[in-house]
C-alpha positions in Angstrom: -11.7 0.6 -4.1 -13.3 3.9 -4.8 -11.8 7.2 -5.7 -12.7 8.5 -2.3 -10.9 5.6 -0.6 -7.8 6.1 -2.6 -7.9 9.8 -1.9 -8.3 9.4 1.8 -5.5 6.8 1.9 -3.2 9.2 0.0 -4.0 11.9 2.5 -3.1 9.6 5.4 0.2 8.4 3.8 1.1 11.9 2.7 0.6 13.4 6.1 2.8 10.7 7.7 5.4 11.3 5.0 5.5 15.0 5.5 5.8 14.6 9.3 8.6 12.1 8.7 6.7 9.4 10.7 7.3 5.8 10.0 4.5 3.9 8.2 3.9 0.3 7.8 1.4 -0.9 5.3 0.2 -4.5 4.7 -1.5 -5.9 1.6 -1.9 -9.1 -0.3 -0.9 -7.3 -3.5 2.5 -6.7 -5.0 3.6 -3.2 -6.1 2.6 -3.8 -9.8 -0.9 -4.9 -8.7 -1.3 -1.8 -6.5 -0.3 0.5 -9.3 -2.7 -1.3 -11.6 -5.5 -0.7 -9.1 -4.9 3.1 -9.1 -2.7 3.3 -6.0 0.4 4.3 -8.0 0.6 7.7 -6.4 0.4 6.2 -2.9 3.0 3.5 -3.7 5.3 6.2 -5.1 5.0 8.3 -1.9 5.7 5.2 0.2 8.8 4.2 -1.8 10.1 7.7 -2.1 13.0 8.8 0.1 14.2 5.3 1.0 11.0 3.5 1.6 10.8 -0.1 0.6 8.6 -3.1 0.2 9.4 -6.4 1.9 7.6 -9.5 0.8 7.4 -12.1 3.6 6.4 -15.7 3.4 4.6 -17.4 0.6 1.4 -16.6 -1.1 -1.3 -18.8 0.3 -5.0 -19.2 -0.3 -7.2 -17.0 1.8 -8.7 -19.4 4.4 -11.7 -17.2 4.9 -12.6 -17.6 1.2 -12.1 -21.5 1.4 -15.1 -21.8 3.7 
């Protein structure tokens, strides 16, 4: 990720937050990993005001990487 990518993602999430629009984000990383990768401000915005993270299923090897 680059600073520009993180900044653009924050703008997107923040606009949806301010407009009170629902937002669903998917990732292979847990909250701690995202914060460690510099997305802590974005995670904070998503979790603010009742947002939550739901982890579904089990962690599995990426099949694309196994080829």
